[in-house]
Structure formats: structure tokens, C-alpha cells
TORVOLO-758314 format. One record per residue: residue number from 1; residue in three letters; x, y, z of N, C-alpha, C in turn. Coordinates in steps of 0.001 Angstrom, whole numbers, plus 500000, padded with zeros to 6 digits. Layout:
N
 num residuo    n.u    n.v    n.w   ca.u   ca.v   ca.w    c.u    c.v    c.w
 NUM     ala      X      Y      Z      X      Y      Z      X      Y      Z
...
//
This chain:
252
 num residuo    n.u    n.v    n.w   ca.u   ca.v   ca.w    c.u    c.v    c.w
   1     met 544857 098732 081150 544172 099937 080652 543625 100727 081843
   2     tyr 543710 102041 081745 543200 102920 082793 542168 103876 082198
   3     tyr 541187 104245 083015 540243 105297 082668 540641 106559 083439
   4     cys 540687 107672 082749 541127 108906 083400 540305 109239 084632
   5     asn 538992 109085 084546 538150 109407 085692 538478 108552 086913
   6     glu 538989 107350 086678 539332 106471 087792 540580 106947 088525
   7     leu 541452 107721 087832 542664 108233 088462 542371 109421 089369
   8     leu 541367 110217 088995 541026 111406 089788 540544 110989 091174
   9     gly 541122 111604 092183 540723 111318 093567 541541 110241 094239
  10     leu 542407 109531 093480 543235 108492 094098 544276 109120 095023
  11     ser 544563 108421 096120 545622 108857 097027 546980 108503 096428
  12     val 547995 109300 096739 549364 109028 096299 550196 108759 097552
  13     leu 550810 107596 097608 551551 107152 098792 553034 107045 098496
  14     ser 553855 107471 099457 555296 107306 099374 555673 106026 100102
  15     leu 556256 105060 099390 556551 103754 099985 557659 103840 101022
  16     tyr 558722 104576 100744 559864 104621 101664 559504 105328 102965
  17     glu 558838 106485 102854 558494 107239 104057 557185 106779 104691
  18     gly 556371 106019 103928 555079 105583 104440 554122 106735 104658
  19     glu 554160 107716 103762 553339 108915 103935 552313 109056 102822
  20     leu 551224 109758 103141 550236 110162 102157 550652 111526 101626
  21     leu 550993 111594 100352 551494 112842 099759 550378 113759 099273
  22     gly 549234 113200 098989 548110 113978 098496 547188 113128 097662
  23     lys 546203 113784 097056 545253 113082 096197 545266 113694 094800
  24     val 545008 112853 093805 545028 113307 092403 543892 114290 092176
  25     asp 544247 115494 091703 543254 116544 091479 543095 116888 089999
  26     lys 544226 116879 089242 544168 117228 087815 545141 116360 087033
  27     leu 544853 116224 085740 545702 115435 084840 546147 116316 083684
  28     tyr 547440 116244 083352 547985 117079 082283 548602 116216 081188
  29     phe 548211 116524 079944 548702 115806 078768 549599 116716 077939
  30     asp 550262 116119 076957 550998 116938 075995 550000 117661 075107
  31     lys 550496 118550 074227 549618 119392 073425 548692 118588 072513
  32     lys 549137 117440 072086 548353 116614 071161 547504 115569 071882
  33     leu 547493 115628 073218 546716 114684 074032 547104 113234 073794
  34     lys 548340 113016 073397 548758 111648 073120 549207 110908 074370
  35     lys 549746 111666 075369 550288 110988 076542 550028 111802 077797
  36     leu 549676 111071 078876 549557 111697 080186 550961 111972 080709
  37     met 551273 113247 080981 552624 113633 081363 552757 113887 082868
  38     glu 551783 114583 083451 551888 114961 084860 550553 114817 085572
  39     ile 550636 114559 086866 549464 114495 087731 549619 115564 088810
  40     glu 548597 116355 088987 548639 117387 090029 547983 116858 091298
  41     leu 548693 116977 092403 548198 116492 093691 547793 117657 094574
  42     leu 546813 117411 095413 546419 118371 096437 546643 117703 097789
  43     ser 547562 118274 098584 547893 117672 099872 546857 118036 100926
  44     glu 546994 117437 102113 546039 117691 103194 546092 119125 103692
  45     asn 547247 119800 103509 547351 121217 103915 547149 122165 102728
  46     asp 546504 121651 101668 546128 122436 100478 547331 122914 099662
  47     thr 548471 122240 099792 549619 122528 098936 549511 121679 097675
  48     arg 549864 122265 096550 549760 121550 095274 551141 121070 094831
  49     phe 551190 119798 094430 552425 119172 093974 552220 118587 092578
  50     ile 553331 118351 091899 553312 117716 090583 554035 116372 090658
  51     leu 553368 115354 090134 553962 114022 090024 554047 113678 088537
  52     gln 555252 113538 088032 555412 113120 086639 555135 111623 086530
  53     thr 554484 111234 085454 554087 109827 085314 555292 108889 085282
  54     lys 556461 109377 084869 557653 108535 084843 558105 108161 086253
  55     asn 557616 108910 087274 557994 108631 088659 556976 107756 089395
  56     ile 555948 107308 088694 554937 106441 089312 555489 105019 089425
  57     tyr 555340 104445 090597 555803 103067 090796 554705 102074 090420
  58     his 553484 102347 090899 552380 101434 090576 551060 102164 090760
  59     ile 550072 101800 089935 548714 102311 090078 547824 101185 090557
  60     gly 547286 101328 091760 546407 100312 092319 544954 100734 092248
  61     lys 544104 099936 092862 542676 100198 092817 542318 101443 093617
  62     asn 543007 101658 094738 542658 102772 095631 543749 103812 095807
  63     ala 544964 103532 095292 546053 104481 095490 547126 104316 094423
  64     ile 547877 105402 094216 549064 105393 093357 550271 105412 094285
  65     thr 551251 104581 094026 552441 104551 094883 553658 105076 094127
  66     val 554546 105739 094887 555833 106201 094374 556908 105680 095308
  67     lys 558157 105678 094864 559233 105098 095667 559496 105905 096933
  68     asn 559601 107237 096794 559852 108110 097943 559304 109498 097633
  69     asn 559385 110388 098610 558766 111708 098429 559511 112617 097459
  70     gln 560684 112193 096980 561392 112963 095959 560743 112810 094583
  71     ala 559738 111951 094494 559042 111762 093222 558140 112937 092884
  72     ile 557828 113777 093885 556944 114918 093637 557717 116223 093805
  73     ser 557175 117292 093249 557777 118625 093370 556658 119644 093457
  74     leu 556980 120823 093959 555979 121879 094057 555463 122246 092669
  75     lys 554206 122585 092595 553576 122895 091314 554157 124157 090699
  76     val 554509 124081 089423 554942 125220 088626 554147 125187 087319
  77     glu 553625 126332 086911 552824 126378 085682 553658 125974 084475
  78     asp 553097 125129 083637 553785 124679 082423 552834 124866 081252
  79     val 553113 125881 080425 552219 126212 079307 552311 125212 078173
  80     thr 553278 124313 078227 553424 123328 077146 552487 122153 077326
  81     leu 551800 122065 078473 550918 120934 078746 549453 121356 078655
  82     thr 548578 120354 078483 547155 120595 078314 546377 119846 079388
  83     leu 545463 120544 080043 544621 119924 081054 543691 118906 080388
  84     ala 543485 117769 081056 542609 116725 080508 541268 117336 080119
  85     pro 540836 117172 078864 539636 117868 078366 538327 117164 078726
  86     ile 538175 116773 079964 536916 116144 080382 535836 117215 080428
  87     asn 534660 116904 079871 533512 117806 079713 533728 118851 078618
  88     ser 534774 118670 077807 534963 119537 076648 534074 119069 075496
  89     lys 533693 120010 074632 532859 119676 073473 533728 119191 072324
  90     ala 533249 118144 071652 533974 117572 070513 533266 117944 069219
  91     tyr 534069 118439 068246 533542 118806 066934 534397 118149 065859
  92     ser 533808 117992 064689 534590 117555 063532 535138 118781 062829
  93     ile 536119 118583 061952 536684 119727 061234 535675 120330 060258
  94     lys 534567 119631 060027 533507 120167 059184 532476 120940 060002
  95     gly 532725 121054 061326 531813 121826 062170 530660 121036 062724
  96     glu 530714 119724 062695 529638 118888 063231 529898 118606 064713
  97     phe 528877 118820 065548 529011 118542 066975 528936 117032 067196
  98     leu 529963 116506 067833 530055 115056 068002 529620 114593 069382
  99     gly 529670 115473 070367 529292 115100 071722 530229 115740 072736
 100     ile 530057 115370 073997 530885 115890 075083 531778 114771 075616
 101     ile 533065 115078 075739 534019 114072 076209 533817 113846 077713
 102     lys 533530 112621 078085 533308 112270 079479 534452 111456 080075
 103     asn 535231 110816 079228 536327 109999 079738 537237 109625 078582
 104     phe 538414 109104 078869 539248 108495 077829 540179 107482 078466
 105     thr 540613 106555 077639 541381 105416 078149 542865 105602 077871
 106     leu 543685 105018 078777 545134 105056 078672 545672 103640 078739
 107     asn 546775 103392 078040 547411 102090 078164 548428 102119 079299
 108     asp 549173 101052 079466 550113 100953 080588 551257 101960 080504
 109     lys 551474 102541 079323 552526 103547 079161 551962 104959 079187
 110     phe 550720 105076 079644 550011 106349 079787 549748 107038 078451
 111     leu 549699 106263 077383 549348 106791 076072 547840 106734 075891
 112     cys 547280 107827 075394 545837 107893 075186 545442 106996 074003
 113     glu 544307 106272 074142 543867 105352 073089 542572 105810 072439
 114     lys 541556 106111 073251 540288 106558 072669 539513 107423 073653
 115     phe 538638 108248 073089 537818 109169 073859 536395 108627 073953
 116     leu 535794 108743 075128 534426 108268 075348 533507 109477 075471
 117     leu 532467 109526 074630 531547 110659 074606 530300 110367 075428
 118     asp 529535 111428 075716 528330 111276 076529 527230 110513 075810
 119     asn 527329 110407 074489 526317 109677 073718 526740 108230 073442
 120     asn 527734 107761 074224 528247 106381 074132 529063 106109 072871
 121     asn 529320 107132 072090 530211 106967 070939 531663 107091 071402
 122     thr 532567 106556 070616 534001 106653 070918 534737 107239 069724
 123     leu 535846 107916 070013 536694 108483 068971 538116 108030 069220
 124     glu 538758 107483 068207 540119 107002 068344 541102 108174 068363
 125     ile 542229 107990 069024 543221 109049 069168 543782 109494 067819
 126     asn 543805 108593 066827 544366 108961 065526 543479 109938 064752
 127     leu 542258 110180 065267 541370 111147 064625 541506 112544 065237
 128     leu 542310 112674 066293 542458 113960 066962 543165 114961 066051
 129     ala 542565 116123 065885 543158 117173 065050 543797 118264 065910
 130     ser 543068 118807 066872 543602 119856 067740 542774 119924 069013
 131     cys 543386 120560 070029 542724 120645 071325 542834 122062 071857
 132     gly 541700 122657 072204 541673 123978 072806 541323 123888 074275
 133     lys 540961 125036 074860 540676 125058 076295 539359 124373 076612
 134     tyr 538353 124556 075748 537038 123984 076024 536519 123099 074888
 135     thr 537265 123002 073805 536813 122202 072668 537946 121331 072136
 136     val 537551 120219 071533 538508 119325 070885 538005 119069 069469
 137     ile 538901 119205 068508 538541 119029 067098 539078 117686 066606
 138     phe 538200 116969 065879 538581 115662 065345 538458 115673 063828
 139     tyr 539319 114897 063206 539230 114733 061757 537982 113935 061405
 140     asp 537468 114258 060235 536371 113476 059677 536974 112312 058896
 141     gln 536289 111197 058912 536807 110016 058204 537009 110302 056717
 142     thr 536243 111228 056182 536327 111514 054743 537130 112778 054446
 143     ala 537583 113480 055498 538299 114741 055267 539457 114834 056242
 144     his 540576 114284 055861 541776 114314 056704 542770 115279 056066
 145     val 542860 116498 056638 543726 117533 056073 544883 117812 057029
 146     asn 545916 118450 056488 547075 118814 057293 546843 120203 057883
 147     leu 546614 120258 059219 546322 121541 059864 547534 122461 059906
 148     asn 548719 121937 059664 549909 122786 059630 549822 123834 058523
 149     lys 548995 123537 057513 548804 124502 056431 548009 125723 056903
 150     phe 547341 125588 058052 546517 126682 058574 547269 127534 059591
 151     thr 548580 127320 059722 549372 128088 060688 549298 129573 060351
 152     pro 548996 130434 061351 548901 131880 061071 550222 132441 060580
 153     lys 550138 133380 059669 551338 134045 059175 551758 135110 060175
 154     thr 553054 135195 060416 553568 136169 061383 554254 137345 060705
 155     thr 554349 137308 059374 555006 138408 058657 554108 139640 058686
 156     pro 554678 140829 058833 553865 142057 058888 553170 142336 057565
 157     lys 552022 142983 057667 551287 143355 056460 552064 144408 055666
 158     ile 551986 144307 054354 552649 145277 053478 551590 146233 052955
 159     phe 551745 147491 053290 550774 148486 052865 551242 149139 051563
 160     lys 550287 149404 050700 550612 150048 049437 551043 151486 049692
 161     asn 552072 151894 048979 552535 153278 049104 551495 154233 048521
 162     lys 551308 155336 049213 550387 156331 048692 550970 156976 047439
 163     gln 550079 157338 046553 550524 158002 045338 551106 159362 045688
 164     pro 552285 159696 045164 552886 160996 045474 552040 162134 044930
 165     gln 551899 163183 045730 551123 164334 045288 551903 165133 044245
 166     glu 551171 165707 043357 551811 166508 042318 552443 167755 042940
 167     ala 553640 168063 042483 554339 169238 043009 553622 170512 042566
 168     lys 553510 171447 043518 552853 172705 043212 553851 173653 042567
 169     val 553522 174117 041389 554404 175011 040647 554045 176456 040976
 170     leu 555041 177189 041523 554822 178591 041881 555294 179510 040764
 171     pro 554681 180670 040659 555180 181660 039689 556597 182090 040040
 172     val 557346 182606 039054 558740 182994 039254 558866 184047 040347
 173     glu 557948 185071 040344 558030 186127 041338 557877 185570 042754
 174     glu 556933 184617 042917 556700 184036 044243 557887 183188 044671
 175     cys 558519 182477 043716 559706 181679 044023 560834 182571 044540
 176     asp 561079 183706 043851 562136 184629 044280 561861 185142 045684
 177     ser 560583 185428 045965 560218 185919 047290 560501 184873 048369
 178     gln 560149 183616 048079 560385 182525 049030 561884 182340 049277
 179     ile 562685 182431 048213 564143 182274 048331 564729 183360 049215
 180     asp 564254 184605 049046 564758 185719 049859 564432 185497 051330
 181     leu 563225 184986 051607 562835 184730 053001 563726 183662 053626
 182     ile 564006 182622 052835 564855 181533 053335 566259 182045 053619
 183     lys 566802 182896 052717 568145 183455 052913 568209 184279 054185
 184     glu 567160 185106 054414 567130 185929 055614 567102 185074 056870
 185     glu 566295 184012 056830 566179 183134 058007 567497 182441 058284
 186     val 568166 181938 057221 569452 181262 057389 570487 182224 057933
 187     ser 570490 183463 057421 571463 184465 057851 571277 184812 059325
 188     ser 570004 185026 059734 569745 185370 061137 570106 184225 062055
 189     asn 569836 182993 061610 570196 181823 062421 571700 181718 062578
 190     ala 572430 182037 061494 573892 181947 061539 574461 182956 062523
 191     val 573870 184177 062542 574333 185205 063475 574077 184765 064902
 192     glu 572877 184185 065121 572514 183739 066464 573442 182642 066951
 193     val 573763 181698 066056 574670 180612 066419 576051 181147 066721
 194     glu 576494 182118 065902 577823 182695 066089 577922 183399 067442
 195     gln 576792 184047 067818 576785 184750 069099 576830 183781 070266
 196     gln 576302 182585 070056 576255 181602 071125 577561 180846 071295
 197     lys 578469 180947 070335 579735 180219 070418 580589 180787 071544
 198     pro 581189 179951 072323 582082 180476 073375 583275 181188 072764
 199     asn 583596 182310 073341 584698 183115 072839 585723 183284 073953
 200     thr 586760 182500 073883 587790 182557 074918 588932 183503 074542
 201     gln 588957 183889 073233 590064 184748 072815 590011 186110 073500
 202     thr 588771 186642 073680 588632 187959 074303 588940 187912 075791
 203     ala 589006 186680 076347 589264 186547 077785 590638 185957 078048
 204     asp 591496 185929 077006 592842 185366 077187 593655 186126 078216
 205     phe 593293 187388 078452 594068 188191 079407 593926 187657 080836
 206     leu 592896 186770 081048 592690 186206 082380 593675 185081 082690
 207     ile 594293 184534 081625 595224 183422 081829 596415 183899 082656
 208     gly 596696 183151 083682 597794 183518 084576 597321 184177 085848
 209     arg 596086 184682 085849 595536 185269 087059 595252 184171 088096
 210     val 595059 184586 089342 594725 183652 090423 593272 183893 090832
 211     cys 592471 182836 090811 591055 182927 091196 590966 183118 092708
 212     thr 590129 184047 093166 590052 184367 094599 588878 183689 095308
 213     lys 588004 182999 094570 586888 182262 095191 586489 181098 094284
 214     asp 585813 180117 094852 585315 178985 094063 584226 179458 093117
 215     ile 584287 178965 091873 583265 179286 090882 582596 177984 090466
 216     phe 581250 177988 090511 580488 176756 090270 579650 176867 088997
 217     asn 579269 175682 088428 578343 175665 087295 576912 175591 087826
 218     phe 575941 175364 086905 574531 175378 087302 574164 174177 088170
 219     asn 574943 173109 088104 574683 171914 088916 575449 171950 090226
 220     asn 575967 173125 090550 576728 173311 091786 578008 172479 091794
 221     glu 578536 172203 090594 579822 171507 090468 580911 172561 090253
 222     ile 582037 172378 090902 583073 173404 090861 583766 173436 089506
 223     leu 583913 174640 088967 584607 174837 087689 586075 175199 087917
 224     ile 586281 176069 088883 587659 176470 089207 587711 176820 090699
 225     lys 588693 176295 091370 588800 176484 092816 589486 177811 093147
 226     ala 589207 178279 094349 589895 179469 094858 591392 179195 094953
 227     his 592207 180209 094638 593670 180136 094662 594245 179340 093479
 228     ala 593376 178895 092554 593873 178186 091373 594284 179187 090312
 229     val 595296 178846 089536 595775 179717 088462 594926 179453 087221
 230     val 594456 180506 086587 593633 180368 085376 594503 179917 084216
 231     asn 594055 178859 083524 594744 178394 082320 593711 178216 081211
 232     lys 594166 177794 080039 593261 177669 078897 592134 176671 079162
 233     lys 592466 175590 079864 591483 174532 080098 590352 174998 080998
 234     asn 590710 175535 082195 589627 175941 083090 588933 177212 082606
 235     leu 589648 178034 081803 589024 179221 081214 587926 178810 080236
 236     lys 588200 177764 079467 587214 177274 078506 585976 176756 079227
 237     glu 586161 176051 080348 585037 175516 081111 584210 176644 081717
 238     val 584887 177661 082247 584186 178804 082837 583357 179521 081786
 239     asn 583951 179716 080598 583251 180389 079503 582059 179570 079013
 240     lys 582219 178240 079023 581165 177332 078556 579887 177526 079363
 241     phe 580023 177798 080652 578861 177963 081518 578519 179432 081787
 242     gly 579086 180334 080989 578734 181744 081108 579207 182388 082398
 243     lys 580367 181960 082903 580864 182463 084177 582096 183358 084016
 244     leu 582339 183851 082789 583513 184694 082552 583461 185988 083384
 245     arg 582275 186578 083426 582135 187856 084161 582488 187642 085634
 246     glu 582010 186501 086180 582283 186190 087582 583781 185960 087813
 247     leu 584444 185337 086828 585879 185092 086954 586652 186408 086875
 248     met 586191 187310 086031 586850 188626 085942 586807 189352 087280
 249     leu 585641 189245 087977 585461 189948 089225 586292 189334 090361
 250     tyr 586445 187998 090301 587099 187306 091407 588413 186655 090972
 251     ser 589226 187409 090303 590590 186958 089948 591508 188165 089954
 252     lys 592799 187922 090208 593765 189041 090228 595143 188531 089847
//
């Protein structure tokens, strides 16, 4: 049996290389605090390493030994693990303060067995309900519920549709007036659109002419090169960018 506090501060030695790899600084458990998974080491040059418990060769009174230095790796954050909750407050699911966790025991397979509180009381691992950053919740002997039922819902809220507003009924004369305004607006828009359409038919006489200078679009990209013969394709491109007048001036 091991006490967590006894592991903190122990040196970690590599047997093959005969080196001191660092000292135990932090202990990490799984989310349910059932098993010690990783030990964080702090080396003499302040580099942090991770030692997985499966790579431990032996735990002695003054040091932990590993086979070689490949047993450790540089520290990488792992959100799936939980820092040992020493000095965390313990509560029951009924909201009763049970004490402050000062230590807990592990068996030879690094499985947690019981928690030791500051008031000399102990709590068995089978009473553990959940573990947060600063608090640990335990089941009450008389109230053992399934916390999975308390899982937050992730489905979006459904909002009630607003009641549709009543349609406003206009007098016949006002309706006719509104219709006439809409017709006028549609007609003017149609004329404007028609005016904006490229018209290459009126410039068909340019086909076959030879352009006498380079003609460019607004992005300074060439539309038709000097000495090129005007055809339907490049005429359409010139018209698209409003350069017909320029082509008329510089073609023969």
C-alpha cells in the first residue's frame, strides 16, 4: 500500500543510465480518481517530464526506479486526467461538508482505495460520485443516485413561434394606388436593366477591323491586343467593360 503524500518529492532514477531524472512533483488520476495514471517530474534544470505508472520498475522508500530514460517523456497537457485532489473539500451529494482531503491510499496496482480527511475520517473509493477542480462529491450511504441522469442537455432550446399579426385591410382606392406605384417601379427598373445590358449588335461593324493599340479593363488586364483582329468574342469582352468607344477610336 502507498500513501500519495509519500510519493511526492521522491527521486526518480534510471537504472540503465544511472541518472537522476527528476523528482515527483504532481500526481494525475483518471477522471473517476480510481487509478493513478501519470507522475509529473521536475528535473534539476526545471524541465517537466511525465512518467506513466506502467513504466515504473519499483517504488522504494527514498526513490522510484525505472528501467531506462525512455520511461519518461516531455510533459504534454492531458485534459482527460485529474490532478490529485489533495486539500480539496469533500461534500456529500446532500450538500453536507465532510472535511478536507489530506491523503489517500493506493494498492500495488496504483488503484485508489480510500480517502483520508483532516478530521481523521475516511471515505471509501466506492462512495466517490464526482471530482471537480477544488471539490470532490461523495455519495451518501442512504442516497446513492445515478449522476448520469444529471447530464446537461445539448439540444438547442425551442422557442415558441410568435403569433402572426393580423393582415391590414386597405380600402379599394388605396390598393389601386399601391398597385400603380408598384407597376411604375417595376417598369422603371426594367428599363434601367435593359439599358445596362451589353449591346454588341450595334457594334457588329467593328468585326474584322484591326485594333491599333492595347485596350485594358479596370484591373489593367488586357482585353484586346494591338494588331489583333476584332471578332465576336473579344468584341463582347470590350463591350462588357464599357470600352466600345475606345475600340472605335483605335481600330481601322
